[in-house]
C-alpha positions as CSV (number, residue, x, y, z in Angstrom):
1,X,-26.9,118.7,6.7
2,X,-29.5,120.8,5.0
3,X,-33.0,119.9,6.2
4,X,-34.9,117.7,3.7
5,X,-38.1,118.5,2.0
6,X,-40.8,116.5,0.4
7,X,-41.8,116.4,-3.3
8,X,-44.2,119.3,-2.5
9,X,-41.5,121.2,-0.7
10,X,-43.2,121.0,2.7
11,X,-41.6,119.6,5.9
12,X,-39.4,116.5,5.8
13,X,-41.5,114.9,3.1
14,X,-42.6,111.9,5.3
15,X,-46.1,113.2,6.1
16,X,-48.2,113.2,3.0
17,X,-50.4,116.0,4.4
18,X,-54.1,116.5,3.8
19,X,-55.8,116.1,0.5
20,X,-52.7,115.4,-1.6
21,X,-51.9,112.6,-4.1
22,X,-48.8,110.4,-4.0
23,X,-45.5,112.4,-4.1
24,X,-43.1,111.5,-6.9
25,X,-39.6,112.8,-7.4
26,X,-38.3,112.7,-10.9
27,X,-34.5,112.9,-11.6
28,X,-33.8,114.6,-14.9
29,X,-35.7,117.4,-16.8
30,X,-35.2,116.0,-20.3
31,X,-38.1,115.1,-22.5
32,X,-38.5,111.8,-20.7
33,X,-38.6,113.4,-17.2
34,X,-40.9,116.2,-18.4
35,X,-43.3,113.7,-20.0
36,X,-43.4,111.5,-16.9
37,X,-44.1,114.6,-14.8
38,X,-46.9,115.8,-17.1
39,X,-48.7,112.5,-17.1
40,X,-48.2,111.9,-13.4
41,X,-49.7,115.4,-12.7
42,X,-52.7,114.7,-14.9
43,X,-53.3,111.5,-13.0
44,X,-53.4,113.1,-9.6
45,X,-49.8,112.8,-8.3
46,X,-47.7,115.6,-6.9
47,X,-44.3,115.7,-8.7
48,X,-41.1,117.5,-8.5
49,X,-38.4,117.3,-11.2
50,X,-34.7,117.7,-10.2
51,X,-32.5,118.9,-13.1
52,X,-28.8,119.5,-12.9
53,X,-28.7,121.9,-15.8
54,X,-30.2,125.4,-16.0
55,X,-32.5,124.4,-18.9
56,X,-35.1,121.8,-19.6
57,X,-34.8,119.2,-22.4
58,X,-31.5,117.4,-21.9
59,X,-30.2,116.7,-25.4
60,X,-33.3,118.4,-26.8
61,X,-31.7,121.8,-26.5
62,X,-30.2,124.9,-28.1
63,X,-27.9,127.8,-27.2
64,X,-27.3,131.3,-28.5
65,X,-24.1,132.9,-29.7
66,X,-23.8,136.3,-31.1
67,X,-27.5,136.6,-32.1
68,X,-27.6,133.1,-33.6
69,X,-29.5,130.2,-32.2
70,X,-27.7,126.9,-32.5
71,X,-30.3,124.1,-32.4
72,X,-28.8,120.8,-31.3
73,X,-31.3,118.0,-31.5
74,X,-34.3,117.7,-33.8
75,X,-33.8,116.8,-37.5
76,X,-37.3,115.5,-37.9
77,X,-40.0,114.8,-35.3
78,X,-42.4,111.9,-35.6
79,X,-46.0,113.0,-34.8
80,X,-46.2,116.5,-36.4
81,X,-49.2,115.4,-38.5
82,X,-52.7,114.7,-37.3
83,X,-54.9,111.6,-36.7
84,X,-52.3,109.4,-35.2
85,X,-51.1,108.4,-31.7
86,X,-47.7,110.0,-31.9
87,X,-49.4,113.4,-32.6
88,X,-51.8,112.7,-29.7
89,X,-48.8,112.4,-27.3
90,X,-47.4,115.8,-28.4
91,X,-50.8,117.4,-28.1
92,X,-51.2,116.0,-24.6
93,X,-47.8,117.4,-23.7
94,X,-48.4,120.7,-25.3
95,X,-45.2,120.3,-27.2
96,X,-46.4,121.9,-30.5
97,X,-48.9,124.4,-29.1
98,X,-48.8,127.6,-31.1
99,X,-46.3,126.3,-33.7
100,X,-46.2,125.8,-37.4
101,X,-44.4,122.8,-38.8
102,X,-41.9,122.8,-41.7
103,X,-42.1,119.8,-44.0
104,X,-39.5,119.0,-46.7
105,X,-40.0,117.2,-50.0
106,X,-36.9,115.1,-49.4
107,X,-35.3,113.5,-46.4
108,X,-31.7,114.0,-47.4
109,X,-29.3,114.4,-50.4
110,X,-26.1,112.3,-50.5
111,X,-23.1,113.6,-52.5
112,X,-20.4,111.1,-53.5
113,X,-16.6,111.8,-53.7
114,X,-17.0,112.4,-57.4
115,X,-19.7,115.0,-57.0
116,X,-22.6,112.9,-58.2
117,X,-25.6,113.2,-55.9
118,X,-28.8,111.4,-55.1
119,X,-31.8,112.9,-53.4
120,X,-34.2,110.8,-51.3
121,X,-37.6,112.3,-52.0
122,X,-40.4,111.3,-49.7
123,X,-42.9,110.8,-52.4
124,X,-42.4,107.3,-53.8
125,X,-43.3,108.2,-57.4
126,X,-40.9,111.1,-57.5
127,X,-38.2,109.1,-55.8
128,X,-38.6,106.2,-58.4
129,X,-38.3,108.6,-61.3
130,X,-35.2,110.2,-59.8
131,X,-33.4,107.0,-59.0
132,X,-34.2,105.4,-62.4
133,X,-32.8,108.5,-64.1
134,X,-29.6,108.0,-62.2
135,X,-29.2,104.3,-62.8
136,X,-31.6,102.6,-65.2
137,X,-29.6,99.4,-64.7
138,X,-30.8,99.2,-61.1
139,X,-34.5,99.3,-62.0
140,X,-35.3,96.1,-60.0
141,X,-34.1,97.2,-56.5
142,X,-35.3,100.7,-57.2
143,X,-38.8,99.6,-58.0
144,X,-38.8,97.2,-55.1
145,X,-37.9,99.9,-52.6
146,X,-40.4,102.4,-54.0
147,X,-43.1,99.8,-54.1
148,X,-42.6,99.1,-50.4
149,X,-42.5,102.8,-49.6
150,X,-45.9,103.2,-51.3
151,X,-47.3,100.4,-49.0
152,X,-45.9,102.1,-45.9
153,X,-47.6,105.4,-46.8
154,X,-50.9,103.6,-46.3
155,X,-50.0,102.4,-42.8
156,X,-51.0,104.4,-39.7
157,X,-49.1,102.6,-36.9
158,X,-47.7,104.5,-33.9
159,X,-48.0,102.2,-30.9
160,X,-46.9,104.8,-28.3
161,X,-49.9,105.2,-26.0
162,X,-49.9,102.1,-23.7
163,X,-47.2,99.6,-22.7
164,X,-48.0,96.1,-24.0
165,X,-48.9,94.6,-20.5
166,X,-51.5,97.3,-19.9
167,X,-53.2,97.3,-23.3
168,X,-56.9,96.6,-23.2
169,X,-58.6,94.0,-25.3
170,X,-59.8,96.7,-27.6
171,X,-56.4,98.2,-28.0
172,X,-54.9,94.8,-28.8
173,X,-57.6,94.3,-31.5
174,X,-57.1,97.7,-33.0
175,X,-53.3,97.0,-33.2
176,X,-53.9,93.6,-34.7
177,X,-56.2,95.1,-37.3
178,X,-53.4,97.4,-38.4
179,X,-50.5,94.9,-38.2
180,X,-52.0,91.8,-39.7
181,X,-52.7,93.0,-43.3
182,X,-49.1,94.3,-43.5
183,X,-47.5,91.5,-41.4
184,X,-45.4,90.1,-44.3
185,X,-44.3,93.6,-45.3
186,X,-43.1,94.3,-41.7
187,X,-41.4,90.9,-41.4
188,X,-39.6,91.1,-44.7
189,X,-38.4,94.7,-44.3
190,X,-37.4,94.1,-40.7
191,X,-35.4,91.0,-41.7
192,X,-33.5,92.7,-44.6
193,X,-30.5,94.6,-43.5
194,X,-29.9,97.8,-45.5
195,X,-26.3,96.8,-46.3
196,X,-27.7,93.5,-47.7
197,X,-30.2,95.4,-49.8
198,X,-27.5,97.8,-51.1
199,X,-25.5,94.9,-52.4
200,X,-28.1,94.6,-55.2
201,X,-27.2,97.9,-56.7
202,X,-24.8,98.2,-59.6
203,X,-24.4,101.9,-59.3
204,X,-21.6,102.7,-56.8
205,X,-23.3,105.9,-55.6
206,X,-26.6,104.2,-54.8
207,X,-24.8,101.4,-53.1
208,X,-23.1,103.8,-50.8
209,X,-25.8,106.4,-50.5
210,X,-28.8,104.4,-49.3
211,X,-27.6,103.9,-45.7
212,X,-27.3,107.7,-45.4
213,X,-31.0,108.4,-45.9
214,X,-31.0,109.3,-42.2
215,X,-27.9,111.6,-42.6
216,X,-25.5,109.2,-40.9
217,X,-25.1,105.5,-41.6
218,X,-27.0,103.7,-38.8
219,X,-25.1,100.5,-39.7
220,X,-27.4,97.9,-38.1
221,X,-30.7,99.1,-39.5
222,X,-32.9,97.0,-41.7
223,X,-35.1,98.5,-44.4
224,X,-38.1,99.0,-42.2
225,X,-37.2,102.2,-40.3
226,X,-36.1,104.0,-43.5
227,X,-39.4,103.1,-45.2
228,X,-41.5,103.9,-42.1
229,X,-40.0,107.4,-41.6
230,X,-40.0,108.4,-45.2
231,X,-43.6,107.4,-45.4
232,X,-44.3,109.4,-42.3
233,X,-42.6,112.4,-43.9
234,X,-44.6,111.8,-47.1
235,X,-47.9,112.5,-45.4
236,X,-46.6,115.3,-43.1
237,X,-46.0,113.4,-39.9
238,X,-42.2,113.9,-39.7
239,X,-41.7,117.6,-39.9
240,X,-39.7,120.2,-38.0
241,X,-41.6,122.4,-35.4
242,X,-41.0,126.1,-35.4
243,X,-39.0,126.9,-32.3
244,X,-36.8,123.8,-32.7
245,X,-35.5,121.6,-29.9
246,X,-35.4,124.0,-27.0
247,X,-38.7,125.5,-28.1
248,X,-40.2,122.0,-27.9
249,X,-38.7,121.4,-24.4
250,X,-39.9,124.8,-23.2
251,X,-43.4,124.1,-24.3
252,X,-43.5,120.7,-22.4
253,X,-42.0,122.5,-19.4
254,X,-44.8,125.1,-19.6
255,X,-47.4,122.3,-19.8
256,X,-45.9,120.6,-16.8
257,X,-45.9,123.8,-14.7
258,X,-49.5,124.6,-15.7
259,X,-50.5,121.2,-14.4
260,X,-49.0,122.1,-11.0
261,X,-45.6,120.4,-11.3
262,X,-42.4,121.9,-9.9
263,X,-39.0,121.8,-11.5
264,X,-35.7,122.7,-9.7
265,X,-32.7,123.6,-11.8
266,X,-29.1,123.3,-10.7
267,X,-30.2,120.4,-8.5
268,X,-27.7,117.6,-9.1
269,X,-28.8,114.3,-7.5
270,X,-25.9,112.4,-5.9
271,X,-27.7,109.3,-4.7
272,X,-31.1,107.7,-4.3
273,X,-32.1,107.1,-0.7
274,X,-33.2,103.5,0.0
275,X,-34.8,102.1,3.1
276,X,-35.6,98.4,3.4
277,X,-35.2,98.0,-0.4
278,X,-37.6,100.8,-1.1
279,X,-36.6,104.1,-2.7
280,X,-37.8,106.9,-0.4
281,X,-36.1,110.0,-1.8
282,X,-32.9,111.5,-3.1
283,X,-29.8,113.4,-1.8
284,X,-28.4,116.3,-3.7
285,X,-24.8,117.3,-4.1
286,X,-25.2,120.0,-1.5
287,X,-26.5,117.5,1.1
288,X,-30.2,118.4,0.8
289,X,-32.5,115.5,1.0
290,X,-36.0,115.2,-0.6
291,X,-38.4,112.4,0.3
292,X,-41.3,111.0,-1.7
293,X,-43.6,108.0,-2.1
294,X,-41.9,107.1,-5.4
295,X,-38.7,108.0,-7.3
296,X,-38.4,108.0,-11.1
297,X,-35.0,108.3,-12.7
298,X,-35.1,109.8,-16.2
299,X,-31.4,110.4,-16.5
300,X,-28.5,108.3,-17.8
301,X,-29.1,104.6,-17.2
302,X,-25.6,103.6,-16.2
303,X,-25.4,106.6,-13.8
304,X,-28.7,105.7,-12.3
305,X,-27.9,102.0,-11.7
306,X,-24.3,102.1,-10.8
307,X,-23.9,105.6,-9.5
308,X,-27.1,106.8,-7.8
309,X,-28.0,103.3,-6.6
310,X,-24.4,102.0,-6.2
311,X,-25.0,98.9,-8.3
312,X,-27.1,97.2,-5.6
313,X,-30.2,96.4,-7.7
314,X,-29.3,94.6,-10.9
315,X,-30.2,91.3,-12.5
316,X,-29.2,89.3,-15.7
317,X,-30.9,91.7,-18.0
318,X,-29.5,94.9,-16.4
319,X,-26.0,93.4,-16.1
320,X,-25.9,92.2,-19.7
321,X,-27.0,95.7,-20.9
322,X,-24.8,97.9,-18.7
323,X,-21.7,95.8,-18.1
324,X,-21.4,94.1,-21.5
325,X,-23.4,95.7,-24.3
326,X,-22.9,99.3,-23.2
327,X,-19.2,99.0,-24.1
328,X,-19.8,97.5,-27.6
329,X,-20.1,100.1,-30.4
330,X,-22.4,97.9,-32.4
331,X,-25.1,98.3,-29.7
332,X,-24.7,102.0,-28.6
333,X,-24.9,105.1,-30.7
334,X,-21.7,107.1,-30.8
335,X,-21.4,110.8,-29.8
336,X,-21.3,113.5,-32.4
337,X,-19.2,116.5,-33.2
338,X,-21.3,119.5,-34.1
339,X,-19.9,122.6,-35.8
340,X,-22.5,125.4,-36.0
341,X,-21.8,128.2,-38.5
342,X,-23.3,131.6,-38.4
343,X,-22.9,133.7,-41.6
344,X,-24.1,136.8,-43.3
345,X,-26.5,136.1,-46.1
346,X,-27.5,132.6,-47.3
347,X,-26.4,130.0,-49.7
348,X,-27.8,129.3,-53.2
349,X,-31.6,128.7,-52.8
350,X,-31.2,125.5,-55.0
351,X,-28.9,123.9,-52.3
352,X,-30.8,121.1,-50.5
353,X,-31.7,121.7,-46.9
354,X,-29.7,118.6,-45.8
355,X,-26.8,117.0,-47.5
356,X,-24.5,114.1,-46.5
357,X,-21.1,114.4,-48.2
358,X,-19.1,111.1,-48.6
359,X,-15.6,112.2,-47.8
360,X,-12.4,111.4,-49.7
361,X,-9.6,109.7,-47.9
362,X,-7.8,113.0,-47.7
363,X,-10.8,114.8,-46.2
364,X,-11.4,112.0,-43.8
365,X,-7.8,112.2,-42.6
366,X,-8.1,115.9,-42.0
367,X,-11.4,115.8,-40.0
368,X,-10.6,115.0,-36.4
369,X,-11.8,111.6,-35.1
370,X,-14.4,111.1,-37.8
371,X,-15.9,107.6,-37.7
372,X,-17.8,107.1,-41.0
373,X,-15.9,109.2,-43.5
374,X,-18.9,111.5,-44.0
375,X,-20.0,115.0,-43.1
376,X,-23.7,116.1,-42.7
377,X,-24.4,119.8,-43.7
378,X,-27.8,121.1,-42.9
379,X,-29.0,124.6,-43.7
380,X,-30.8,125.1,-40.4
381,X,-32.3,128.5,-41.3
382,X,-34.5,126.6,-43.8
383,X,-35.9,124.7,-40.8
384,X,-36.8,127.7,-38.8
385,X,-36.4,131.4,-39.7
386,X,-35.8,132.5,-36.1
387,X,-32.4,130.7,-35.8
388,X,-30.6,133.7,-37.3
389,X,-31.0,137.5,-37.3
390,X,-32.5,139.0,-40.4
391,X,-30.2,138.7,-43.4
392,X,-28.1,136.0,-41.8
393,X,-28.3,132.2,-41.6
394,X,-27.1,129.1,-39.7
395,X,-25.5,126.0,-41.0
396,X,-25.0,122.9,-38.9
397,X,-22.2,120.5,-39.8
398,X,-22.0,117.2,-37.9
399,X,-20.5,113.7,-37.9
400,X,-20.3,110.6,-35.7
401,X,-17.1,110.7,-33.7
402,X,-15.0,108.8,-31.2
403,X,-15.7,109.8,-27.6
404,X,-12.4,108.4,-26.2
405,X,-10.4,110.6,-28.5
406,X,-12.0,113.8,-27.2
407,X,-12.2,112.6,-23.6
408,X,-8.5,111.8,-23.4
409,X,-7.6,115.2,-24.9
410,X,-9.8,117.1,-22.5
411,X,-8.6,115.2,-19.5
412,X,-4.9,115.2,-20.2
413,X,-4.3,118.4,-22.3
414,X,-7.0,121.0,-22.6
415,X,-4.9,123.1,-24.8
416,X,-4.7,120.3,-27.4
417,X,-8.4,119.7,-26.9
418,X,-9.2,123.3,-27.8
419,X,-6.7,123.1,-30.7
420,X,-8.4,120.0,-32.0
421,X,-11.7,121.8,-31.9
422,X,-10.2,124.6,-33.9
423,X,-9.1,122.0,-36.5
424,X,-12.8,121.1,-36.8
425,X,-13.7,124.7,-37.3
426,X,-11.0,125.3,-39.9
427,X,-11.9,122.1,-41.8
428,X,-15.6,123.2,-41.9
429,X,-14.7,126.7,-43.1
430,X,-12.5,125.3,-45.9
431,X,-15.0,122.6,-46.8
432,X,-17.9,125.1,-47.1
433,X,-15.7,127.5,-49.1
434,X,-14.9,124.7,-51.5
435,X,-18.6,123.9,-52.1
436,X,-19.9,127.5,-51.9
437,X,-17.1,129.8,-53.1
438,X,-17.0,133.1,-51.3
439,X,-18.8,131.9,-48.2
440,X,-15.7,131.9,-46.0
441,X,-15.5,135.6,-45.8
442,X,-19.1,135.8,-44.8
443,X,-18.7,133.5,-41.8
444,X,-19.1,135.3,-38.5
445,X,-18.9,132.5,-36.0
446,X,-18.2,128.8,-35.8
447,X,-19.1,127.0,-32.6
448,X,-17.9,123.5,-32.0
449,X,-19.3,120.9,-29.6
450,X,-17.9,117.5,-29.0
451,X,-19.2,114.3,-27.4
452,X,-17.5,115.5,-24.2
453,X,-19.7,118.6,-24.4
454,X,-22.8,116.4,-24.5
455,X,-21.5,114.3,-21.5
456,X,-20.9,117.4,-19.4
457,X,-24.2,119.0,-20.1
458,X,-26.5,116.0,-20.1
459,X,-24.6,113.2,-18.3
460,X,-25.3,110.8,-21.2
461,X,-22.9,107.9,-21.3
462,X,-19.9,108.8,-23.6
463,X,-22.0,111.7,-25.0
464,X,-24.4,109.4,-26.8
465,X,-27.5,111.4,-27.8
466,X,-29.6,108.3,-28.8
467,X,-28.6,105.6,-26.4
468,X,-29.2,102.0,-27.5
469,X,-29.2,101.3,-31.2
470,X,-32.6,100.1,-32.5
471,X,-32.9,96.7,-34.1
472,X,-30.2,95.2,-31.9
473,X,-30.2,92.7,-29.0
474,X,-29.6,95.7,-26.7
475,X,-32.9,97.2,-27.8
476,X,-34.6,93.8,-27.2
477,X,-33.3,93.7,-23.6
478,X,-34.3,97.3,-23.0
479,X,-37.8,96.5,-24.3
480,X,-37.9,93.6,-21.8
481,X,-37.3,96.1,-19.0
482,X,-40.3,98.0,-20.2
483,X,-42.6,95.1,-21.0
484,X,-41.7,92.4,-18.5
485,X,-40.1,94.3,-15.6
486,X,-42.5,97.3,-15.9
487,X,-39.6,99.8,-15.9
488,X,-38.5,98.7,-12.4
489,X,-35.2,97.2,-11.1
490,X,-35.0,93.8,-9.4
491,X,-35.5,93.9,-5.7
492,X,-36.2,97.7,-5.4
493,X,-39.7,99.0,-4.7
494,X,-40.9,102.5,-5.1
495,X,-38.7,103.1,-8.1
496,X,-39.1,103.5,-11.9
497,X,-36.7,104.1,-14.8
498,X,-37.8,106.2,-17.7
499,X,-36.0,108.3,-20.4
500,X,-34.1,107.4,-23.5
501,X,-32.1,104.5,-22.0
502,X,-35.4,102.8,-21.2
503,X,-37.8,103.8,-23.9
504,X,-35.5,104.4,-26.8
505,X,-33.5,107.3,-28.3
506,X,-36.0,109.1,-30.5
507,X,-38.0,111.9,-29.0
508,X,-41.4,110.3,-29.5
509,X,-40.2,107.1,-27.9
510,X,-38.7,109.0,-25.0
511,X,-42.0,111.0,-24.5
512,X,-43.9,107.7,-24.8
513,X,-41.7,106.1,-22.1
514,X,-42.8,108.9,-19.8
515,X,-46.5,108.0,-20.5
516,X,-45.7,104.4,-19.9
517,X,-44.0,105.2,-16.6
518,X,-47.0,107.1,-15.4
519,X,-49.3,104.3,-16.4
520,X,-47.3,101.7,-14.5
521,X,-47.2,104.1,-11.5
522,X,-51.0,104.5,-11.5
523,X,-51.3,100.7,-11.6
524,X,-48.9,100.4,-8.6
525,X,-50.4,103.2,-6.6
526,X,-54.1,102.4,-7.3
527,X,-54.8,105.5,-9.3
528,X,-56.8,106.0,-12.5
529,X,-54.5,107.0,-15.4
530,X,-55.7,110.2,-17.0
531,X,-54.4,112.0,-20.1
532,X,-55.9,115.0,-21.9
533,X,-54.9,117.4,-24.6
534,X,-53.3,120.6,-23.7
535,X,-55.7,123.6,-23.7
536,X,-53.5,125.2,-26.3
537,X,-53.5,122.2,-28.7
538,X,-55.3,124.0,-31.5
539,X,-54.0,124.9,-34.9
540,X,-50.2,125.1,-34.8
541,X,-48.5,128.3,-35.5
542,X,-45.2,129.8,-34.5
543,X,-44.4,129.5,-30.8
544,X,-42.0,131.1,-28.3
545,X,-38.5,130.0,-27.7
546,X,-38.2,131.4,-24.2
547,X,-35.0,132.8,-22.7
548,X,-31.8,131.2,-24.1
549,X,-28.4,131.1,-22.5
550,X,-25.6,133.2,-24.0
551,X,-22.4,131.2,-24.0
552,X,-19.2,132.9,-24.7
553,X,-16.5,131.4,-27.0
554,X,-13.0,130.6,-25.9
555,X,-11.2,133.9,-25.8
556,X,-8.1,132.5,-27.6
557,X,-9.9,131.7,-30.9
558,X,-13.1,133.2,-32.2
559,X,-14.2,129.9,-33.9
560,X,-14.0,127.7,-30.8
561,X,-17.0,127.3,-28.6
562,X,-18.4,125.2,-25.8
563,X,-16.2,122.6,-24.1
């Protein structure tokens, strides 16, 4: 057995030593773990992050191939503007230090099987003119949607700073002052399912296209999140940061290290050590043990509860979430298949930066394990000019897919698994050629990642990159773990759960969950919670990506990539 160390790396970890704050071990170096570490360090704790991968960020990542950078996560980031609490969190974490932000005029364009298209502009006046030009007969629902969008553009509500049980009287009053004038708007748009609203359209394209404002059909969403995020984009608070996903993660990592934190890579935790129903440390795969005053798990929820803790600390809420709802697709986001395309030159400048194509039955049958009969095509070089070498560009094609299909193939027949990935690459090449004649001969690389890829690199259940679906009973139960149970498990002391399976799947909610975890920790440990802006939180301009991994493709086919 390798001798154990403490969170500060000294001795066996059981002697706190002179002059030190409480020691905290954090499992997982994704955005949730990094955020928890930053806020804990700011508040006087001594933390150590244990990450199984070689990079920070979890799903918020990227990889390089042949000079191209394939950015996996961010499509828009809430909090890229100024004067709101979401932006304040990113400034405290140093996430956007030294970076410009790209803002687009539209959220997405949707193209029907017949070639007709609709563009969802963020400006409500422009959107209304565009939609009325497409379908004057649908004036009533069009004007209703755009009227609500105008109302949302005047709302500045990002309740991400303090968990409800810890809000001061002043914070509650400020929140009420924002919510009460718009209460009926929130209630009505949260109670109206998007599919119900779409039933009001006569035009078949509008009826099918509206659910794809956020690229994929989120199925259970009401109107509220569409209006909220389009309004955020309208006033510049939902942009794309230069440096992309891994650049964001690297910046938070840099902030964490500057605060005195420590992060160990290739450190896979096998179990959480418990003594007398108190978490006292962790054991790594190689047998090394680390001890601390508190353990935070910011990795996959099911793995934490039933793997690292052996299923010993559950309750009605946890069991309903992880033994019942986790296995129902209406409550959990599926995995995605991503096909990154690196090509010489670019496409027509008039082509929208993001387009969802509604596929014909023939295309749907040809695209392996597609779930929603749609394909998202994003011109990623429009998001960030450093994603491709000079004179070249990157396209990202993605779709929701069935994890079981890919898992079975990779487990039983890897040759068929690789062949299936090549089918994705071949489909994407042909599809792009059909829409952009001549592009096929300019394609230099196609790299395909499946939900199994996500599982292997991040540990997320069935490769889900967002976790629980919002506006479902599953999210309600997860919120109960945050608000009522204070991010703890029944019967276990010295332990906190953070990350996307606790706080929510979006990056701002995951980062906010790290702030919440640190606040609850301060309450438990008798510390004053402190948070301050990063010293580099000035005007944002282009930042650094840091060193990226070079991953080689499968040798038997130049278009097949990671497994």
